[in-house]
N, C-alpha and C positions, 0 to 999 in steps of 0.2 A: 586626504583620501587614501585608503589602503592600496597597496601595490598588488596587482593581480598575481605577480610571481610569488608573493608571500603565501598564496593559497594553493599554488600548484603542488601536487604531490611529486615526490621523486619518482623517476622511472622505475618500474618494477624490475627486480633482479630475475635472472633465469630461474632461480628456485621458486620465486613467487609466481612466475608464469606457469611453471609446471604444477604448482599447487592449485591454480585456478581451474585446472581440468579435473573432472571427477576421478576419484580413486580407481586405480586399475584400468584407466582408459587413456588413450593417447590424447595429446593436447588438442587435436582437431576434432575430437569426438563430439563435443557440444555443438560446434558449428554444423557438423554433418547432420546431427539430430534436428537442429533448427531448420535445416533445408526441407525437412519433411513436414514441418508444422504449417497448417493451413488455417489461419484465423477466419478467412472467409467461409470455410466449411462450418466453423463453429457458429458464425452469424446465421448461416442458412439453416442449421439445425435448430437454433433458438427460435428463428422466425417460424419454422414449420411446427414447432411446439406451441405456437400461439402467443409468444412473448415478443416484445419489441424493445430493442435497445439500439442506439445509434452506433455506428462502427467504432467511433473513438472511445465510447464507454467500455465496450468489450475489449478493445485493444489496450486501453489504459489498465483495465483490471488484470489482464494476463501479463502485461509488462510490469506492473507494480509487484505482482507475486514473484516474478522472475528477478526483481530487484531486492525486495524485502518481504519475508514471509509473514507479514502482518499488515492487513488492509482493513480500513473502516469504510463501509458503504453507508452514506447518509442521504437524506432527502425526504421528499414528500411521501407520505404513507400510501402504499398501493402501487408504487412504481416498479416493483420487482427487485428491490434490494436483496431480500432474503432468497429470492428464486435464482438470481444470477449465479452464485457459487455452485449451486446444485446443477443448473443447466450446463454450465461450462464443464463441470466434472462429468456429467453424463455424455457430453459431446466429445470428450477427450479420453474416455475410458478410465477416469480417475475415481476415487472413492471419496464421498462426502457424507458428513453427518451434521445434524443441526441440534443444538442444545439451547432451549429457551432460558434466558437469564430470569431469575426471580428477584423481586424487590428486597427480599430478606437476605440476599447474599452479602455477608459482611466479612468473609474471609475466603480462603482458597479451598475449603473442604469439598465443595461440590465439583470443583475442577480437578483437584489433585488427590483428594481422599482424606480419610480420618480414621481414628481408632474407635471402634464401637465399645459398648459397655463391657464386653468380654475381652477387651484389649486386642481384638483381631482387627487387622487393617482392612478397610473398605476402600478400594481404589475409586478415584473420581473419574468423571467422564473423559477429561483430557488425558489423564494418565493411561487409561485403557486404550484410547485411540492412538496415542503416541507409541505404545508398545506394539499395536497391530501394524502401524506404519513402519516401524523399525524392522519388523519381520518380513516386510514386502518392499524393499528399497527400490525395486524397478517400477513401482506404481506411485503416482502422486496422491496425496491425501489432503482433504480440506476439512477443517474443523470450524463450523459456523456458530458463533455466539449471537443468537437472535435477540433483538432488543437489548443490546449490550449495555446501554447506559440507563436501564430502568433501576439498576443498583449502581453504586459508585465503583467504577472500574479500578480506581486506585486501591480499594479495599480487597477485592477478590482476585485481582489480576497482577498485582505487583511482582510476585515471585515469577510468574510466567514471563512478564516483560524483561526481567533481569536475565532469564535464560535465553530469550530471543537475542538480546543484545550481546550476550557472552560469545555467541558464534562469530561475531565480527572481530574479536581480539584474541581468540585461541590460537596457539601455535599448532602446526600440523600434527605433531605427536602428542598434543596435550588433550586429555579426555575432557569431555563436557561435564558440567555439574548436573547430577540427576535432578529431575523435577521435584522429587520428594525424597530427600535423603534419609529421613527417619521412617521409611515405609517398609523396612524389613528386606530380607534377601530377595523375595520374589519381585517386589515393585520398587525397591530402593535404588535400582540401577537404571531406571528408564529415563532417557534424555529426550529432547526434542530432535528427531532425526531430520536430515536434510530434505526429505520428501514430504514434510508436513508444513502446511501453511494455515495460519489462523486468520479468520475473517470475522469482523463484527458488523452487524447491521444496527443502525441507530435511527431513532426519531428524536427531534429536538423540540420539546414542548414543555408545558408546565408540569408534566408527570415524570420527567426524566432529568438526569443530572448532566452537567457540562463536563468537558474533558480538561484535565490539567495539561500544561505544556509538556510535562514528562511523557504523557501518553501520546500527544499529537506529534512530538518530535520523533517518535519511534514507529509511526504508522504512515501509510499513504491514505489520504482521505479522498474518496471519489463521491461526488455529489450528484444526486439524481433529482433534478427539479423541473426540467423541460418535459412537458407532457403534450402529446398530440393525440387528442381523443378520436380523430378520424382514422387512425391506424388500428387495424384489427389483427392482422397477422393470421398465421395458420392456413389451413386449406390445402397445403402441399404435402406430399409424402415425406415422412421423416426419414432422412438418410441414416444408414448404419453409422454408429459413432466411430470416430477415429480412435486409434489406440496410441496415445502419446506416451513415450517412455518418460520416467521421472526426470531424466536428464534434460528433456525439453523445458522443464520448469526450473532447472538449476541456475542459480546466478553465477556469473562469470567471476565475481570477486566479492568478498565481504566488505572491503573498503576500496576507495579509489586508488590508494597507493598500491594495492595488490592486484588491481585490475589489469588485464593484459592490453587494454587499449586506453590506458590513462593518458597517453600522449597525443591522442587524436585531436584534430583541430576543433571538433565539436566540444571537447572538454574545455578548451581555452575560451570558446564563446560562452559556455555555461558559467565559467568562473568570472569572466568579465561582467556578465549580467548580474550574477549574485553579489558581486562586490558592490556594484551600484545600488542594488536593492538593500543590502545590509547597511550601507551608509545612510539611507533614508530611515531605516528602522531603528538605528542605534540611539538617536535622541529620545525615543520613547521606550528604550530598554526592551525592545522586542526583536533585537537582532538574533541571528542564529549562529550555530557553531559548525564544526567540521562534519558532524554526522549528517546534518541536513544537506550540506554541500555535496558530500559523497553520494548520498542517495539520489539527489536530483541529477547529478552527472551520470550515475550508473543507469538511471531510468532512461535518460536521453540516449545513452549508448545502446541499451537493450531495444529501444524503440526503433533504432536504425535497422534492425533486422527484419522489421515488418513495416516499412514506411508507408505503404499504400493504404494501410488500415486506419491510419489516424486521419479520418475525414468525417465531416458532418453528413447528415442525411442527404443534403443537397449535393454532396460530392466535393465540397470545399476542403482543402487541406488544413489541418490543425497542427500547430507547432507543439511537439511533445514538451519542449521547455516551458511553453506557456501553461500547459496542463500541469506540469510538475510544480510550478510556482503556485498555482491555484490549490494544488493538493497538499503541498508541504509547508508553504509560508503563510498564505492568507488565513488559514484556520487559527493561527496564533493570535490574530488581532481581535481584541474585544475590549469594550469599555465605553467611557463617556468623557466629556469634557474637551477643552481646547486641544490638548495633546493629541488625542485620537482624531479629532476633526482635522487638524493640520496635517497629520500623517496621511490620512485617507486622501486629502486634497493633493498632496505631493505624489502619492502613489498613483492616483488617477492621471495626473499629468505625465508621469513617467510611463505608464502603461499605454496611454493614448495621447501622443503628442498633439499640441494645438496646431492651428494653421491649416486644418483640413487634411493633414497627412493621415495615411492609413494607420490604424492602431497597431502598435508594435506587439502587444500581447492582448488580443481581443477577448479571450476567455477570462483572463484575470481582470481586464478593464471592466467587463460586464459585472463581475462579482463585486469589485470595488465600488462601482456606481450604486449597486444595490445596498451595500453597507453604508455608503454616504447618505442615501435617501432615508434609510432606517434610522440613522443617527439624528437627522433633522426632525423626523416625524415623532420619534419616541424618546429621544435623549439618550439612547443606549444602542449599541450595535455589536454584532458579532458576525461570524462567517455563515452561520447556519440559516437555512430557510425555515 
């Protein structure tokens, strides 16, 4: 079994700590901005608008954005997946735009742009939005790809994925690679700015495509499947939106090694848990690497700033690590046969120990149980409902 210490990052240097703070702001600026953030006010705003989400769903979405600027919202059609990014943007004074994906997207032209018959460059939706965001760095921007998997994301989104990942390895004085380098002087210098997050809404049915591990490794997947038809919402006065500065959405570090709190006890717990989990996944060749480890740990650290919001509708507390495992690890598992069957059995026993003990990770245990039942009933299973 792997040693937990092998996975622990080195303590960040003073230079790394300083780099974790926004440019031209003191190191404590992000913490002071977060003191003014009120997720409960966001929940109240959404409820007054007639939409219903459990507290942990909204808290997970906000925390995921603050960890990695790429989130996938999945689940049953009509549960508000496409509405959530715009509602949160409205509630926090951010800017959001929605672009519906079309089945004929087989390259990045619609997102990044192309040259027309006159050889003039026509900027794509994302390129235009990224330039607007870069011109307003004090405000958060959300770019929603609606029905993201009605075309193959690997075809039209590969270049964007590379630019998102690049932000985690750039040195402080190293410029980011433009989104579209051959776009000419006007558009060829546009990069993904720090105040821009990309959100995809997806349905998983016979008309859509699945996701490769390359995409899933780079995103947080939040699933909306629980529906309570007795809840109506609305009826109250809609409060004035808050005005969150973009710094409230800024992540504290691009990697765990550069995170100012990488030595916290919660990080040790995360890595111990993920080491156990990886040992179970490795025989099926479904184990994960350092990127997933870093993002789960940083999600848990970010969640510590708003611990009271990670709760069910009944008020029960939900462990952010449990949610992160469900969002980052379980979507990787799909297939059929004895290997997947044995893996799910082992994961189920790990997430919910036998002997009547309380479930260690109830959110993950519930999803694993669903995946096991689907495998028995249909001979194939995956994460999606």
